[in-house]
N, C-alpha and C positions, 0 to 999 in steps of 0.2 A: 300587426295591429288590426283588430276588427273594426268594421264600420261603426258599430255602436260605441266602442271606446273612443275611436277617432272623433266622432261627432260630439261626444260628451266633453272631451278635452278641448275641442275647437270652441265650444261655447264658453270656455274659460279663457279664450284668447291665446291658446297655444298653437305654435306651428306643429301640425300633427306628425308629419313624417318627412324625412329627407332621404330621398332615394339616391341622391348623388351627394357625396361628401367632399367633392373636389374643391369646393369653395369654402369649406369649413375651416375654422382656425387650426393651425398646426400647434399641437400641444407642446408644452415645455418638455425638453428632453431629459430634464432631471428635476428633482424636487426643489433644488435651490432657486431655480428660475420661476417657481410658482409662488409669487408674493406680490403684495401691493396692488397697483392698478392692473397688472397683467392677470393676477388671480381673479380680481373682481370682474374684469371684462370677460374672461373665459367662463366664469360661473354664470354671468348674465346670459351669455350665448347658450350655454348648456340648459339653462332654465327655460329658454325660448323654444326648445325642440322637444320631441317626444322621447320617452324612455328608451325605445329601441334605437333611436339615433344616438342617444348618449352612450349606449353600450357599443355600437358600431364605431363611433368616433374614438372611444377609449381604446378599443382593441387596435385601431389603426394608428393612434398617435401617442399613446402612453407606453412606457417601457414594460416589457414582460420580464420574467414569467408572470402570468396572471393566476388569480385564484378567486373563487367565490365562497363566502362563508354562509352557512345556513344552519339554523336550529331545527329545521323541519317542523316549524310551528304551524299555527292555524292556517296562514295564508302563504306559506313558503313557496308554493308552486309557481307563483308569479315571477319572482326573481330567478328561480331555477330555469324556468322556460325562456325568459328573456335572454339569458346568457347562453344556455345550452343550444338554442336555435342558431346562434352565431358560431359557436365552437363547442361541441359536446365534449371535447377532450380536456377542456379547462378543469382543473381539480376543484372539486366541491369539498370544502373542509367541514367535516362533522366533528364536533367536540362531544364525545360520549362520556358523560360524567359517571356512568354506571347506574344512574337513577332515572333514566328516561322511562316514560310509560311504555308498556307493551305495544300499545296502539301507535306510538311514535316509530318504533322499529318496523311495524307493518307499513306505515306511511312512507318511511325511507325506502323500503324495498319496492313499493308500488311506483314511486316516482323514479327510482333508479331504472326500473324496467321501461316505464313509459317514456322517459326523456333520455335514455341511454347515458346516464350520468356517470362521471368519473369521480366517485366518492372516495375521499381519503379520510380515514377515521383516526383521530388522535384522542388519547385518554390521559388521565392522571398517571403518575409514575407508580402508584400503589394500586392494588386491587381494592375493591370496596371493603372486603374483610380486613385487609391490612390497614386501610385508611381509618376505619371505625375503631379498630383495636388501638390505634395510636391517638386518635383525636376525638373519638366519640361522635355523636351526632351534632356536628358544629352548627348546622342550620337551626338547631334548637337553643343555641347559646347566645341569643341577642344579636345586636348589630355587629359587634366585633367578631363573634363566632361565624356569622354569616359571611362577612367580608373575607375571613380566613378560608372558609369553605370554597367560596367562589374563586379565590386566588389559586388554590391548590387544584381544584377539579375543573375549572374553566379557563381562567386567564393564562396560567402557565402553559397548559396544553395548546392554547391558541397561539401564544408567542412562539412556541416550539414548532407548531405547524407552519407558520409563515416563514420561519427561518429554514426549516427542513426543505420546504418547497422552493426556497429562494424567491419568494414572492416580492415583486416590485410594484404591482398594481392589484389592489384588493377590492372586489365588488361586494357590496352588502345591501340587504333589502330594507334598511331603515327608512322610516317615513316621519316627516315632521308632525303629523297628526297623531302619532302614537303616544306621545308623552311630552310634558314640558321640557324634559331633559333633551328632547330631540327637535325642539321647536326652531332652532337656529341652524339646522343642518344645511349644508350646501351640497350641490350635486358632485362637486369635486373638492377634496380636502387632502392635506398631507398629515399622516399619522405615523409617528415613530419612523420617520425617514422613508416612507413609501406612500404612493398615491392611494387614496381610498375613494371609490366611486359609489354614489348612492343613486342609481338610475331612477328609482321611484320615490325620491325624497319628497315630492310635492303631491303624491297621490292621496286621494281620499279612500275611505272604505268602499264607496260606490265604484270608484275606478278599479279597485281590486276585484270586486264582485263581477264587473262587466268583463274584465280580462279573463278571469277564471272561466266564466260562462262561455265566452267567445271561443276559447281554445280547448274546451272540454277538460279542464284541469280540476282536480279535486281539492276540497278543504281537508284538513286533518280529520281523522275519524271521530275525534272527541268534540269537534265543533258543535255537532247537533246535541251534545249533552251539556252545552253551556260553557265549554272551555274555550275562551276566546284569546287567551294568552297562555301558551303551553310551554312549560319547561320541565324541570324534574318533578316526579310525582309527589315528593314530600314538601314542595314549595309552591305548588300550583293549586288554585281553587277555581271552582266553577262559579258562574254568575249567581246562582241561587244560594251559594254558601257565604257570600260577602255582602256587606252593606255599601261599599264604595269600590270603584274600579281600582283604586290604589292597593286594595287588599288581594287582588287576583294573584299576585306573585310575591314571594318572600314575606308573607304576612303583613304587608304594608310597610316594612322596615326600609325598603328601598325599591327603586324601579329598574335600575340598570345592573347587569351582572358584572360589568367591568371589561368585557371582551372588546367593546368598541371605544374604550377610553372615555366614556361619558359618565358623569356623576348624576345620581338621582335615585 
C-alpha cells in the first residue's frame, strides 16, 4: 500500500495496514459457521482494516483452493495486483464470452505479463458461430433474451470454472460505489456454499486511482475513449454515447450480468 493511498484511507478512519495478523480473528473453518453475530463481528473487523490485510487474512484463515475472478475491465488491475502480490499462483478466472473487445485481449496479455498471472479461461460450450446459429443475437431480444444470453455465455461458464477449480474461497473486485445493486456488499459473504471475499468493497474511485498510480498499474486501453464500464463489445457504450450511467451496459436493461449472484 502506497503512502498516498494509506493517508487517504486513514482520513476516513480506517486502520491502514496490519503487518502482523497474529491477533486477527481466526476465520470460520466452514461456511456453516459463518452466520449471525459471528458473521457480523468478522465483517466489522474486516471493514476496519485495509484491503491488503483483508486478502492476507483470507488466505491465512479461509479454506482453499482459492480463485480470483476478473472481467479485465477498466480498473481490474487493482484486485489482480492485490491478490497476485500475495500469491501469483492463485487462478484468475476469465470468462471469455467470445465477444470481448480486441483491446480487452491486449489488456489481459499486458497484465498477465506484468503481474505473472495464472489466468484460467472458461467459455460457453458453443462457439460464437454455433451459438448465434441456434439462438441468434440474444442481446438484441429484450430483457428475456439478454438474461438468456448472460446465463449461457457468462453465468454457466463461471459456475463451471468454480467447480472445475474446486474453489472454496472466491475473491472478486466488486465495490459498493459501483451500483445500487452493490450498495450492501460486505467484505466477506457466502455465495453458493463457498466464501466470497470483496477486498475493495468500500473503495471509492479516488482510492482506485491512487492505488493504480502508486503501483504503476494501467487502466484498460479503452478508458481514455470514455469506456468506464467495459464488457462485451455489443453491450458496452462510452460515456459520450449515453445520457445516463445506467445505459453504459446492456442498453440500460440491467446492471448486473449474474455472475456474482446480484440482481440489478
